[in-house]
Structures are given as C-alpha cells and as structure tokens.
C-alpha positions in Angstrom: 33.1 19.2 31.6 30.8 20.2 34.9 28.9 17.7 36.8 25.7 19.6 35.6 26.5 19.5 32.3 27.2 15.8 32.3 23.8 15.2 34.1 22.1 17.1 31.3 23.7 14.7 28.8 22.3 11.6 30.5 18.8 13.1 31.6 16.5 9.9 32.2 13.5 9.7 30.0 10.2 10.9 31.3 7.2 8.4 30.9 5.6 11.0 28.6 8.6 11.0 26.5 8.7 7.3 26.4 5.2 7.1 24.9 5.5 9.7 22.2 6.0 7.3 19.4 4.2 7.3 16.2 2.8 4.4 14.1 4.2 3.7 10.6 0.7 3.8 9.1 -1.8 6.3 9.8 -5.0 5.1 10.9 -7.2 6.5 7.8 -4.3 4.6 5.7 -5.5 1.3 7.1 -8.8 2.0 6.6 -8.4 3.0 2.9 -6.3 -0.1 2.5 -9.1 -2.2 3.7 -11.7 -0.6 1.7 -9.6 -1.2 -1.7 -10.2 -5.0 -1.9 -13.7 -4.8 -0.3 -15.0 -2.2 -3.0 -13.2 -3.8 -6.0 -14.7 -7.4 -4.9 -18.2 -6.2 -4.1 -18.3 -4.1 -7.3 -17.6 -7.1 -9.6 -19.7 -9.4 -7.8 -22.6 -6.7 -8.3 -21.8 -5.7 -11.8 -21.9 -9.5 -12.6 -25.3 -10.1 -11.4 -26.4 -7.2 -13.5 -24.9 -8.6 -16.8 -26.9 -10.8 -19.2 -26.7 -14.3 -19.3 -24.4 -14.8 -22.0 -21.5 -12.9 -19.8 -19.3 -15.7 -17.8 -17.1 -14.4 -14.9 -14.8 -17.3 -15.4 -13.9 -16.4 -19.2 -14.4 -12.6 -19.2 -12.7 -10.0 -17.6 -13.9 -7.0 -15.2 -13.1 -4.6 -17.8 -15.8 -6.0 -20.2 -18.4 -5.0 -17.5 -16.8 -1.6 -17.3 -16.5 -1.3 -21.0 -18.8 0.3 -23.6 -20.7 -3.1 -24.0 -21.2 -3.7 -20.2 -24.7 -3.5 -18.7 -24.7 -0.9 -15.9 -21.2 -0.2 -16.4 -21.1 2.7 -13.9 -20.9 -0.1 -11.2 -17.7 -1.6 -12.1 -16.3 1.7 -13.4 -16.9 3.4 -10.0 -15.6 0.3 -8.1 -12.4 0.6 -10.1 -12.1 4.6 -9.6 -12.8 3.9 -5.8 -10.0 1.4 -5.7 -7.5 3.6 -7.4 -8.5 6.4 -5.0 -7.9 4.0 -2.0 -4.3 3.3 -3.4 -3.6 6.8 -3.5 -4.7 7.6 0.0 -3.0 4.6 1.4 0.2 5.4 -0.2 0.0 8.8 1.4 -0.4 7.2 5.0 2.2 4.6 4.8 4.9 6.6 6.4 6.9 3.6 7.7 7.8 2.4 4.0 10.3 3.7 1.6 9.4 6.6 -0.7 9.8 4.5 -3.8 7.0 2.1 -2.3 4.5 4.7 -1.6 5.2 6.3 -5.0 4.7 2.8 -6.9 1.2 2.2 -5.0 0.2 5.6 -6.1 1.2 4.9 -9.7 -1.0 1.7 -9.5 -3.8 3.9 -8.1 -3.4 6.3 -11.1 -3.2 3.4 -13.4 -6.6 2.0 -11.9 -8.3 5.7 -12.5 -6.7 5.4 -15.9 -8.1 2.0 -17.0 -11.7 3.4 -15.8 -11.2 6.6 -17.9 -10.5 4.4 -20.9 -13.2 1.7 -21.1 -13.0 -1.1 -23.8 -15.0 -0.8 -26.9 -17.8 -3.2 -27.7 -15.2 -5.3 -29.5 -11.5 -5.6 -29.0 -9.4 -3.4 -26.7 -7.6 0.1 -27.1 -3.8 0.6 -26.7 -4.7 3.1 -24.0 -6.4 0.6 -22.0 -4.1 -1.9 -22.3 -1.2 0.6 -21.3 -3.0 1.5 -18.2 -3.8 -2.3 -17.6 -0.2 -3.3 -18.0 1.0 -0.6 -15.9 -1.0 -1.2 -13.0 -0.5 -5.0 -13.0 3.3 -4.8 -13.3 3.4 -1.9 -10.6 1.4 -3.7 -8.0 3.0 -7.3 -8.7 6.5 -5.8 -7.9 5.2 -3.4 -5.0 6.0 -5.9 -2.2 9.6 -6.0 -2.9 9.7 -2.2 -2.7 7.9 -2.2 0.5 10.6 -4.2 2.3 11.9 -2.8 5.4 15.7 -3.4 6.3 15.8 -1.2 9.5 14.2 -2.5 12.9 11.7 -2.9 13.9 10.0 -4.7 11.2 7.5 -7.4 10.8 8.4 -10.8 9.3 6.3 -10.1 6.2 8.2 -6.9 5.6 11.5 -8.5 5.8 13.7 -8.9 2.7 12.9 -12.7 2.4 9.3 -12.3 3.3 8.8 -9.6 0.5 10.8 -11.6 -1.9 8.3 -14.3 -1.5 5.4 -12.4 -1.8 6.6 -10.5 -4.9 7.6 -14.3 -6.4 3.9 -15.3 -6.0 2.5 -12.0 -7.4 4.7 -12.4 -10.3 3.7 -16.1 -11.0 -0.2 -15.0 -10.7 0.5 -12.0 -13.2 2.4 -14.8 -15.5 -0.8 -17.1 -15.4 -3.0 -13.9 -16.2 -0.9 -13.1 -19.2 -1.1 -16.7 -20.4 -4.8 -16.7 -20.1 -4.9 -13.6 -22.2 -3.9 -15.9 -25.2 -7.1 -17.7 -25.9 -7.4 -19.0 -22.4 -10.5 -20.6 -21.1 -10.4 -19.1 -17.5 -9.3 -15.5 -18.1 -11.8 -14.0 -15.8 -11.1 -16.3 -13.1 -7.4 -15.6 -13.5 -8.0 -11.8 -13.2 -10.4 -12.0 -10.3 -8.1 -14.2 -8.1 -5.1 -12.2 -8.8 -6.5 -8.7 -8.3 -8.4 -9.8 -5.2 -4.9 -11.3 -3.6 -2.9 -8.3 -4.8 -5.4 -5.8 -3.4 -5.4 -7.3 -0.2 -1.8 -7.0 0.2 -1.5 -3.3 1.0 -4.0 -3.6 3.8 -2.0 -6.5 5.4 1.0 -4.3 5.1 -0.8 -1.3 6.7 -2.2 -3.3 9.6 1.5 -4.7 10.3 3.0 -1.2 10.2 0.3 0.2 12.4 1.4 -2.3 14.9 4.8 -1.0 14.7 5.7 2.0 16.7 8.6 4.0 15.9 10.3 7.0 18.0 9.6 10.7 16.8 12.6 12.3 15.6 14.7 13.9 18.2 13.8 11.9 20.8 16.4 8.9 20.3 17.5 7.2 23.6 21.1 6.3 24.4 22.3 2.9 25.5 21.3 3.0 28.9 18.2 5.1 28.9 19.6 8.7 28.4 18.1 11.0 26.0 20.2 12.3 23.2 20.2 14.7 20.2 17.5 17.4 20.0 15.5 16.2 23.3 18.1 17.5 25.5 19.0 20.7 23.8 17.0 23.0 26.2 18.6 21.2 29.0 22.1 21.9 27.8 21.4 25.4 27.0 20.2 26.0 30.6 23.2 24.1 31.8 25.7 26.2 29.8 23.9 29.3 31.5 24.6 27.9 35.1 28.1 27.3 34.4 28.6 30.8 33.0 
C-alpha cells in the first residue's frame, strides 16, 4: 500500500465535517410535541367553563364535553383532533427513536382523531368510541418502553431503566383510570391527570433528543480522529489514480 493511499485512509477531520451532525428530533417535532398538552389542557379547561353547572370536571370525563350532549362541543372536539394531529407530526419528526415507537405515537394520534369522530351519545357510549379510547390509552401508556434507546448517546430518561420506570407509572395511571370507570367518584379527575401527564412525555422526549446530536451517515470517525467509510471515498479514488 502506497504512502498516499495510507494517508487517504487516515485523513484528519476538517472542522466543517465535525460540525455536520443532525439532531435526533426535528425542530417542528419539538414544537408540535409541546403544543399537544397545551392544546388539550386548554381545550378541556375552556370547554369546562362553557358547560352547565350540573357538569362536574371531577366526576365527568372530557369525552362528555365532546359528546352529543355537550355544550359547545366543538371546543373539546377541536382540541382532541388537534392533539391527535400533533402526535402525528411529532411521530414524523422523532428520527432519533425506533420506527416502532414512532408508529405507536402515530397510532395514538389516529386514535385521538377517531375519538373525536365518534362522539358519545347523550346517554351511555358506543363500541366505536370505547374502542378508539382503549386503543389510544393503551398505546400512549406503553409508548415510553418503545422509545428507549440502547445505543449511545442517550439521555437518562431514554435509557432502558428510565423508560421502564415511566412506563410503569403510565400503566399505574391507566389502571387507576380503568378502576374509576366502575362507578368511581373521581373519574374526570383521573382522566385529566392521566392525559395531562402522558401528553407531556413526547415533548420531554423531543427536547431530550433535540439536545442529542448524532453524526450524519457516511461521516463516521475512526478511533484516532480519522474519517472512514463514505467520507474518504473521493480521496481514495484520487490516490488510486495517482498510484497508476
């Protein structure tokens, strides 16, 4: 192997190449993830003000406000649809998590839109509304486990242990919510607390990923600062021509 060829294999990394790293979450994904809890919380607070005095936010769910018996139901319906849309946008921009985690977040977004599209009747509920509700609740509860990262760099909250702890909390909140559906006295409070916490988590993940930079494909570095793989292909080709 010639000296020129060996030097090409161990080219120093120019500063411009070192700066070429991309965030693991798009900027617009962070914005949409932050909008999700803001929109949902704002919607159920505003819709609650518009309801009659007989409505109790502690006992009644937010689906009642978006149901056919709700007053100005478009407020809560719009909030649920926008929250689901934010989930879809966030799932598209979280490039630093596995495809399965992004798919689950998209499913949660679609479930939210499905909930809004199948409002509760004046009395009781419908199988379609319950199916969308259960799909969204279970999906977002287990989502942190799929968002865990095993490869470095990774924030602590995205480690296997951190994600498992968050998932356990979400499952416990879901269990409390399900228990309240059986003639519980604080069903509305349980739903609001659970959804507020769970909708905040994609935003926390997006911010953590945004602060985590990762190199672009083809710009991997060697152990002592050399550039390998696709970054040195042009230089290797030039050296081969010089050797000839």
